[in-house]
Every structure is written in structure tokens, then in C-alpha cells.
N, C-alpha and C positions, 0 to 999 in steps of 0.2 A: 305189196311186194316192194322191198327196198332194192336199191341198186346192188348191194352186196348179195342179196338173195338171187337177183337176176343173174349176176356173174356166176354164182355157184351152180345154178340150174343150166346155164348155157355151157359151162365147163363140163358138167356131167353128161349133157346130151351130145356134145361134140367130141368129148374125150380130149379136149385141149387143156393145157395148164391154166389154172386160175389167173396167173399173172398175164398170160397172153390174152385171155378173154377180157380181163380188166382193161388192158390197153386198148383193145378194140372197142369196148363199150364206151370208155372215156372219150375216145376219138370220135365216135359217132355222135355222142351228145355234144361235144365241143363244136363239131361241124354244123350241127343243127342250130346251135346257139349263134354261131358266126353268121349263118345265112339269115336268121331272124333279125340279128342286129343290123344287117345290111338291107332289111325290109324285103327279103326274098321269101317266097313261099316254098315250103318243103313238102313234097308229095311222096308218100310211101304207098305205092300201089297195094291194095288189099288191106291196108291198115288205116290210113287217114292222111290228113293234111295239117301242117302247122302253119299258121299265118300270123302276121302282126296286125293288131287292131289299134286304131288311133282313138283314144278316149278324149272327148271334149271336156273343157272345164265346166263344172256344174256346181250347183248349190246343194248343200247338205245340212244336217243338223247334228250338233253335239248331243248325244243321247243323255248325257249327265246333266247338262245345263239348259238344253233346249235352244241354245244360241245358234244362229244361222252362220255357217262357215262356207268358204269357197274351197272346193276340192279341185286341185290343179289338174290340168290336162296331162295325159301320159300315154305312152305306148305300152301295149300289153300283148302277150302271146295268147293265141287261141288255138284250139284243136277241133277239127271236124272229122269224125270217124267216117271211114269209107262205107259204101253200101255192104260190102262183104263182112266187115266187122260188125256193123249194125245187125245184119242177119244172124251172125254167130251169137251175138248177145241176146237176140230174141228167142233163140232156141234154149228153153229152160231145161236144164238137166234135172231129171226126176230121180231122186235118190231111191234106190231099191228098198222096199220095205222088208224088214227082217221077219222071217217065218217064225211062227210060234212053235215052240217045242212042246210036243204032246206026248 
């Protein structure tokens, strides 16, 4: 699902204007990004947590040449789903089988 599809679905579900929903979605995403930039953890109960992970400098290989290269240290965003979300994903929806016309 793209951001635009999310906006359209939320607008349909809430009966708000797409422009209002777009402002809300953009604001939420911007606030999450700002919090992560400040190395804060973002917890959304029932959904999951966004955290900043520090990646250390490490050695890697250029797959084309086989040459050893150094991969620089960096900060990366990570997501850990909540127990509730994990349980929802574990519930496999079984598609109904179409009955044979006789």
C-alpha cells in the first residue's frame, strides 16, 4: 500500500476530505521522523515501536571485483511489531472455496 492509497482509504473510512487526511498523515510521518532523528523511541500501542539502531563500521566485499571495502557506520531506523500485530498477522485468512456449479 502506498501513502496515497492509505490516504484514500482513511478518507473513505472517516468521511473526511482527502486533503485533511493527507495533512494528518504527513504530520504523523513528519513527527515520527523528527523523533527518530532525535534518537527517541516511538511507541504506537497495539501496532509497534520505531527505534534508531546504531550500525558499526564493518568490512564488506564488492561483489563485482571481490575487493574488500569498509562500510561506514550509520544510524538506521528499525521497527518492532507489537504482540497484538504479530498475533493478527499469525491469523491466516482462509479464502472461501467457490462451490462447484452442478
